[in-house]
C-alpha positions in Angstrom: 8.5 -32.5 -8.5 7.3 -29.5 -9.9 7.3 -26.5 -7.9 3.4 -26.6 -8.1 3.3 -30.0 -6.7 6.0 -28.9 -4.1 3.3 -25.9 -2.8 0.4 -28.6 -2.9 2.1 -30.4 -0.8 3.4 -28.2 1.5 -0.1 -26.9 2.2 -2.3 -29.5 2.0 -5.3 -27.6 3.3 -5.1 -25.0 0.3 -8.0 -25.3 -1.5 -8.7 -24.8 -5.3 -11.2 -23.3 -7.3 -12.5 -23.6 -11.1 -12.6 -20.0 -12.5 -15.1 -19.0 -15.3 -13.7 -19.3 -18.9 -12.8 -16.4 -20.8 -15.5 -16.9 -23.1 -18.3 -17.0 -20.2 -17.2 -14.5 -17.8 -19.3 -11.3 -17.4 -16.0 -9.0 -17.4 -14.2 -10.4 -20.5 -17.1 -11.9 -22.7 -18.2 -8.4 -23.9 -14.8 -8.3 -25.5 -15.0 -11.7 -27.3 -11.5 -12.6 -26.4 -9.7 -15.1 -28.2 -5.9 -16.0 -28.4 -5.4 -14.8 -32.0 -2.6 -12.5 -32.5 -3.1 -9.6 -34.5 -2.4 -5.9 -35.2 -5.2 -3.5 -34.3 -5.7 0.0 -34.3 -8.8 1.1 -32.2 -9.9 4.1 -34.2 -10.6 7.5 -33.2 -14.5 7.3 -32.0 -14.2 3.9 -30.6 -16.2 2.7 -27.4 -14.9 0.1 -25.0 -18.3 -0.3 -23.9 -22.1 1.1 -24.0 -21.7 4.2 -21.6 -17.7 4.7 -21.6 -16.6 7.8 -23.5 -15.3 7.6 -26.8 -11.4 7.5 -27.8 -10.5 11.3 -29.0 -7.5 10.0 -30.9 -6.4 6.7 -33.4 -4.8 4.3 -30.6 -1.1 4.4 -32.0 1.9 3.3 -30.3 4.4 5.8 -32.0 7.3 4.8 -29.4 8.6 1.0 -29.5 7.0 -0.8 -32.8 7.3 -4.2 -30.9 5.2 -4.7 -28.5 4.8 -8.3 -27.0 1.4 -9.4 -25.6 1.5 -12.5 -23.3 -1.7 -14.4 -23.0 -0.5 -16.3 -19.9 -3.5 -17.9 -18.4 -6.7 -18.2 -21.0 -5.6 -21.4 -22.4 -3.5 -22.7 -19.8 -4.5 -26.3 -17.7 -2.0 -25.6 -14.9 -2.2 -24.1 -11.5 -2.6 -20.4 -10.7 -0.9 -19.1 -7.7 -1.0 -15.3 -6.5 2.6 -14.5 -6.4 5.1 -16.3 -4.3 7.8 -19.1 -6.1 5.4 -20.2 -8.6 5.0 -17.0 -10.4 8.7 -16.0 -9.8 9.3 -19.3 -11.9 6.9 -18.5 -14.5 8.5 -15.0 -14.7 12.1 -16.8 -15.2 10.9 -18.7 -18.0 9.2 -15.7 -19.7 12.4 -13.4 -19.4 14.3 -16.3 -20.6 12.0 -16.7 -23.4 11.9 -12.8 -24.7 15.7 -12.4 -24.3 16.5 -15.3 -27.0 14.0 -13.4 -29.7 15.7 -12.6 -32.6 13.7 -8.7 -32.4 15.3 -8.5 -28.9 18.9 -7.3 -27.7 18.9 -9.4 -25.2 17.7 -7.0 -22.5 14.5 -7.1 -20.3 12.9 -4.5 -18.4 10.1 -5.1 -16.2 7.5 -2.3 -15.4 4.0 -1.8 -14.1 2.0 -0.5 -11.3 -0.3 -2.6 -8.4 -0.3 -6.4 -9.2 2.2 -6.0 -11.9 4.9 -4.2 -9.6 4.3 -6.8 -7.0 4.8 -9.3 -9.6 8.3 -7.7 -10.3 9.6 -7.5 -6.6 8.2 -10.8 -6.0 10.5 -12.3 -8.9 14.0 -10.4 -8.3 13.2 -11.2 -4.3 13.4 -15.0 -5.5 15.3 -15.6 -8.6 17.3 -13.8 -10.8 18.3 -13.9 -14.9 21.4 -12.0 -16.6 19.2 -10.4 -19.4 17.2 -8.7 -16.7 18.4 -5.1 -16.5 16.2 -2.9 -14.4 12.9 -2.9 -12.4 9.8 0.0 -12.4 7.5 -1.1 -9.6 4.9 1.7 -9.7 3.1 1.2 -6.2 3.2 -2.5 -5.0 3.3 -4.6 -2.2 6.1 -6.5 -0.6 4.1 -8.4 2.2 0.6 -9.3 1.4 -0.4 -10.8 5.1 0.9 -7.3 6.7 0.0 -4.7 4.0 -3.2 -5.9 2.5 -4.9 -9.1 3.7 -4.4 -8.9 7.6 -2.9 -5.5 8.4 -1.9 -5.5 12.2 -2.9 -9.1 12.4 -6.7 -9.0 11.7 -8.9 -9.9 8.6 -9.9 -7.4 6.0 -10.5 -6.8 2.2 -11.8 -9.7 2.2 -14.3 -8.1 -0.7 -11.1 -7.7 -2.6 -9.6 -11.2 -2.3 -12.5 -12.8 -3.5 -12.8 -10.2 -6.3 -9.5 -10.9 -7.3 -10.1 -14.6 -7.5 -13.5 -14.0 -9.4 -11.3 -11.9 -12.0 -9.5 -14.7 -13.0 -10.5 -16.5 -16.2 -9.7 -19.4 -17.9 -9.7 -23.4 -18.0 -7.1 -23.9 -15.1 -7.5 -23.8 -11.5 -6.8 -20.7 -8.9 -5.4 -21.2 -5.6 -8.4 -20.2 -2.8 -6.6 -17.2 -1.3 -9.6 -15.8 0.2 -10.1 -19.0 2.4 -6.3 -18.9 3.8 -6.9 -15.7 5.0 -9.3 -16.7 7.5 -8.1 -20.5 8.0 -4.2 -19.4 8.5 -4.7 -15.9 10.7 -0.7 -16.2 11.4 2.2 -15.3 9.5 3.4 -19.0 8.6 5.1 -20.5 5.7 2.2 -20.1 3.3 2.4 -16.5 3.8 6.2 -16.1 3.5 6.3 -17.8 0.0 4.5 -14.9 -0.7 7.1 -12.5 1.3 9.6 -10.6 -0.7 12.9 -10.1 0.5 13.6 -7.2 -1.4 17.1 -7.0 0.3 18.2 -9.6 -2.5 17.1 -6.9 -5.5 20.3 -5.9 -6.9 19.1 -4.4 -10.3 18.4 -0.6 -11.2 15.3 0.3 -9.6 12.6 3.3 -10.4 9.9 2.9 -7.8 6.9 5.2 -8.0 5.3 5.8 -4.4 2.7 7.6 -2.5 1.1 8.6 0.6 -2.8 8.3 -0.4 -2.7 4.9 -1.9 -5.0 2.2 0.1 -2.8 -0.6 -0.7 0.7 -0.1 -1.9 2.2 2.8 0.7 4.3 0.5 2.7 5.5 -2.0 0.0 6.6 0.9 -2.6 8.7 2.4 0.0 10.1 -0.8 1.6 11.1 -1.7 -1.6 13.3 1.7 -2.4 14.7 1.4 1.1 15.6 -2.1 1.8 16.6 -3.3 -1.8 20.4 -4.2 -2.5 20.4 -2.1 -5.6 23.0 0.5 -5.6 21.2 2.0 -8.3 17.9 2.9 -7.3 15.3 6.0 -7.4 12.0 7.1 -5.8 9.6 9.3 -6.9 7.0 10.0 -4.6 4.2 11.8 -6.6 1.2 14.0 -5.5 -1.8 12.6 -7.4 -3.0 8.7 -7.6 -1.6 5.6 -9.5 -3.8 5.2 -11.8 -3.7 9.0 -13.2 0.4 8.6 -12.8 0.8 5.8 -14.9 -0.9 7.4 -17.9 0.3 10.9 -17.5 2.7 11.9 -20.3 5.3 13.8 -18.1 5.6 10.5 -16.2 5.7 8.3 -18.8 8.3 10.3 -20.5 10.4 10.0 -17.5 9.7 6.0 -17.1 11.0 6.2 -21.0 14.2 7.7 -20.0 15.0 5.2 -17.3 14.0 2.3 -19.9 16.3 4.0 -22.6 19.2 4.0 -20.1 19.2 0.3 -18.8 17.5 -1.7 -21.8 19.0 -0.2 -24.3 22.3 1.3 -23.1 21.6 4.9 -24.1 23.9 7.3 -22.1 21.2 10.0 -21.4 22.3 11.6 -18.1 19.7 9.4 -16.2 22.2 8.9 -13.5 23.3 12.7 -13.1 19.9 14.1 -13.6 17.6 12.5 -11.5 17.8 12.7 -7.6 17.6 9.6 -5.2 14.2 10.8 -3.9 11.5 13.2 -5.3 9.4 13.7 -2.5 5.9 14.9 -2.4 4.0 16.3 0.6 0.3 17.0 0.4 -1.4 20.1 1.3 -4.6 17.9 1.6 -7.0 20.6 0.0 -6.2 23.7 2.1 -2.3 24.6 1.1 -0.2 23.9 -2.4 1.1 20.2 -2.0 5.0 20.2 -2.2 5.6 18.4 -5.6 8.6 16.2 -6.3 11.1 18.2 -4.1 14.6 16.6 -4.4 16.0 14.6 -1.6 18.7 12.3 -0.9 17.0 9.5 1.5 13.7 8.7 3.3 13.0 9.0 5.9 14.9 12.6 5.8 17.8 12.5 7.9 16.7 16.1 9.0 13.6 15.0 10.4 12.6 15.7 14.3 10.9 13.1 16.3 8.6 15.4 18.2 6.0 13.5 20.8 2.9 14.9 21.4 0.7 13.4 24.5 -2.7 12.4 24.9 -5.3 14.4 27.4 -8.3 12.5 27.4 -10.1 15.2 29.8 -9.7 17.7 27.0 -9.1 15.4 23.9 -6.1 17.1 22.9 -2.4 16.4 22.7 0.3 18.0 24.4 4.2 18.5 23.8 4.3 17.4 27.5 2.7 14.6 29.6 -0.4 15.6 31.8 0.0 14.9 35.6 -3.4 13.9 36.8 -4.6 10.3 34.9 -7.6 10.4 32.8 -9.6 7.8 30.3 -11.8 8.2 27.5 -13.7 5.2 26.3 -15.8 4.3 23.0 -18.0 1.3 21.6 -15.7 -0.9 19.8 -17.6 -2.9 17.1 -19.8 -1.5 13.9 -19.5 1.0 11.4 -21.4 3.3 13.6 -19.2 3.1 16.5 -17.8 6.5 17.4 -14.4 7.2 17.7 -12.0 8.9 20.1 -10.5 11.9 18.9 -7.3 13.8 19.8 -6.5 17.3 18.1 -3.1 19.5 18.3 -2.9 22.8 16.2 0.8 23.8 14.9 1.5 27.6 15.5 3.7 28.0 12.4 4.4 26.5 9.1 5.0 22.8 9.4 5.8 19.8 7.3 5.5 16.2 8.7 7.3 13.6 6.5 8.0 10.0 7.5 7.0 7.6 9.8 4.8 8.3 12.8 3.8 6.5 15.5 1.2 6.0 18.2 1.5 4.6 21.9 -1.8 3.7 23.5 -2.5 2.6 27.1 -5.6 0.5 26.5 -8.1 -2.1 28.4 -11.3 -4.1 27.7 -13.6 -5.3 30.2 -15.5 -7.5 28.1 -13.1 -9.2 25.7 -9.6 -10.8 26.1 -8.5 -9.0 23.1 -8.8 -5.6 21.2 -8.8 -5.1 17.0 -7.3 -1.3 17.3 -7.3 0.9 14.5 -5.6 4.5 14.5 -6.0 7.5 12.0 -4.2 10.9 11.5 -6.6 13.4 9.7 -5.5 17.0 9.0 -7.8 19.6 10.3 -8.4 23.2 9.4 -8.1 26.5 11.8 -11.8 25.6 13.1 -11.0 21.8 14.0 -13.2 20.6 10.7 -11.4 17.5 8.9 -10.0 18.0 5.5 -9.7 15.8 2.7 -8.0 16.3 -1.0 -8.7 15.2 -4.5 -6.3 12.5 -5.6 -5.9 14.1 -9.3 -7.4 17.1 -11.2 -11.1 17.1 -11.6 -14.0 19.3 -12.7 -15.5 19.0 -9.2 -14.8 20.5 -6.1 -13.4 17.9 -3.3 -16.9 18.3 -1.6 -18.4 16.7 -4.6 -16.3 13.8 -5.3 -16.8 10.2 -4.4 -15.8 9.1 -0.7 -13.6 6.9 -1.6 -9.9 6.1 -1.3 -9.2 5.9 -4.8 -10.6 9.3 -5.4 -9.4 11.6 -2.2 -6.6 12.0 0.4 -7.9 11.3 4.2 -4.5 10.2 6.1 -2.6 7.2 7.2 -3.9 4.6 9.1 -2.6 2.1 11.7 -3.6 -1.2 12.7 -3.1 -3.7 15.8 -4.9 -6.7 17.7 -3.8 -6.2 20.7 -2.9 -10.0 21.4 -0.1 -9.5 18.4 2.0 -7.2 20.7 3.5 -10.1 22.2 4.8 -11.0 18.6 7.1 -7.8 18.8 10.5 -8.3 17.0 12.8 -5.8 18.4 15.6 -7.0 16.1 13.5 -6.1 12.9 11.9 -2.7 14.5 13.6 0.4 13.9 16.6 1.6 16.5 14.7 4.9 17.1 11.6 2.4 18.0 9.5 4.4 15.8 9.2 1.6 13.1 7.9 -1.2 15.1 7.6 -4.6 13.3 5.3 -7.7 14.7 6.0 -11.2 13.4 2.2 -12.0 13.7 3.1 -15.8 14.4 1.5 -16.0 17.8 -1.0 -14.4 20.2 -0.9 -13.8 23.7 -4.9 -13.2 25.0 -5.3 -10.2 27.8 -7.1 -10.6 30.8 -10.1 -8.7 30.8 -9.8 -5.3 32.1 -6.1 -5.4 32.1 -4.3 -2.1 30.8 -1.6 -2.6 28.4 0.7 -0.7 25.9 0.2 -0.9 22.4 3.0 0.6 20.0 1.3 1.5 16.3 3.2 2.6 13.2 1.4 4.0 10.7 2.1 3.9 7.3 4.5 6.8 5.8 2.9 10.1 5.8 3.5 13.2 4.2 1.4 16.7 5.2 1.8 20.1 5.0 -0.3 22.7 7.3 -0.3 26.2 7.3 0.1 28.2 10.9 -3.2 27.3 12.7 -4.0 24.2 11.2 -3.7 20.8 12.7 -3.9 17.1 13.2 -6.7 14.9 14.9 -5.5 11.8 16.0 -8.7 9.1 15.8 -8.4 5.7 17.6 -11.5 3.0 17.1 -12.1 -0.7 16.5 -13.1 -0.2 12.9 -11.4 0.7 9.6 -11.9 4.8 9.8 -10.9 5.7 6.2 -13.6 5.4 3.4 -13.9 2.4 1.1 -11.4 1.8 -2.0 -14.0 2.0 -3.8 -17.8 2.1 -3.5 -18.5 -1.2 -4.9 -15.8 -2.7 -2.1 -17.7 -1.1 1.0 -18.0 -4.1 3.3 -21.2 -4.8 4.9 -20.0 -5.5 8.1 -16.9 -4.6 10.1 -13.9 -7.0 9.8 -12.7 -6.7 13.7 -14.1 -9.2 16.3 -14.3 -6.4 19.0 -16.9 -6.7 21.8 -18.1 -3.9 24.5 -16.0 -0.5 25.3 -12.5 0.1 24.5 -11.0 2.3 27.1 -7.9 4.9 26.6 -5.7 5.8 29.4 -3.6 9.0 29.5 -1.9 11.3 31.8 0.3 10.2 35.1 1.8 6.9 34.7 0.2 6.4 31.2 2.8 7.7 28.2 -0.1 7.2 25.7 1.6 9.5 22.7 1.8 10.6 19.3 5.1 10.7 17.6 5.3 12.8 14.6 8.5 13.1 12.0 8.5 16.7 11.7 10.8 18.2 8.6 12.2 21.4 9.7 11.8 23.3 6.2 10.0 26.7 5.3 8.6 26.9 2.0 10.9 29.4 1.1 
């Protein structure tokens, strides 16, 4: 029985959709795509399509003369699965084929960002091949359930999932992952097939990561931290994945890595490259810390500092308030307000690592709560700040309100009923990184006050004296859409009524920040 047959047998509820053929697909039809291998130089002045900029130079690849391009789906009549065992098997076959070609030295490396980063990690966590010498996953996923489609246990990015399926073109069939997001709300064998046990990866790694990516922050750091590889490096950049992918300095760096492990050139990569190069964001008000050499992440020198919520004053304090107080907000809809709490720093401060929020919350109208938290930087007057993700000819205020264009701040998500699935063994010893299995739910009696621990994705921010953090709490996505076209028409939460946050007295609602004790000097 083939892998595809096994997967269809294991998941009989899995539907498949027929994609649009390449020649008829609105995304690819303008390019008249046909599988006719040839050598083409796009000349100076070439325009991809109407409305696009002209190319400034001829498209000549000067580094390596042989570039294999694989059209793996166009004429395939098989079944296309998003990641998982079938894709790993396909990649294995591709590595085996390429390594045996007369123009190949027998060494294969893989590189790429986003989907292509996930594909690398998916393969190396499930299979191995002696010809595979190194990986360069530049911003990817390791767990599409927790990092993409059901963060915190509730569905999100449904437009993204549908768009992913629509973008696949050919004569084959495609798994209907958008349907599975809705019909398989818990983490089960289906999602486990697409989960990456990165501890099984043992080849050299060059991981690219950032703190501002809408999809790939957690997966990138997970890959670096938990891979078994003894030779691994992570560069946390200060721009955005698309810009970084094509920036000449980045390409030169990646070339050195591939030269070392794919070509065997002793170029000093190991001695010259710090294990971690860490950028920390100024978010528009102060300069970024750019690729500072470090030895690990999270940083061993971090101090976990606790700031307690005070609902009476909407502030955060280093000591718990004696008196109990509460604050509430409408929980459903994009226009629903958030409950906000602020703290300001009296001196230059760097925060880098995993922040955690503990909230005591209740809802009288429903037996569950979808809770979203976000950390935003504020100036000395309390105004929210955002920063540009890449060099632009306009100020931040004129850039689109989109996570691809701007840095806002990390978010965390949790469906209250999923708190029962907390896995102590997979949570960090200091309690800062809380792991939920999301394999069951335990509904909450309406009106019951319950504690919720929410770990946000890794963050890195620089604060000048007088600047601070705003902790925002709501029942809906708090950041801008990834791009304007992906802005949903309605929120993904299932909230009803008012959410109440309880602070002070017996309620230790708090924000725990990883503070790095280093001055800019």
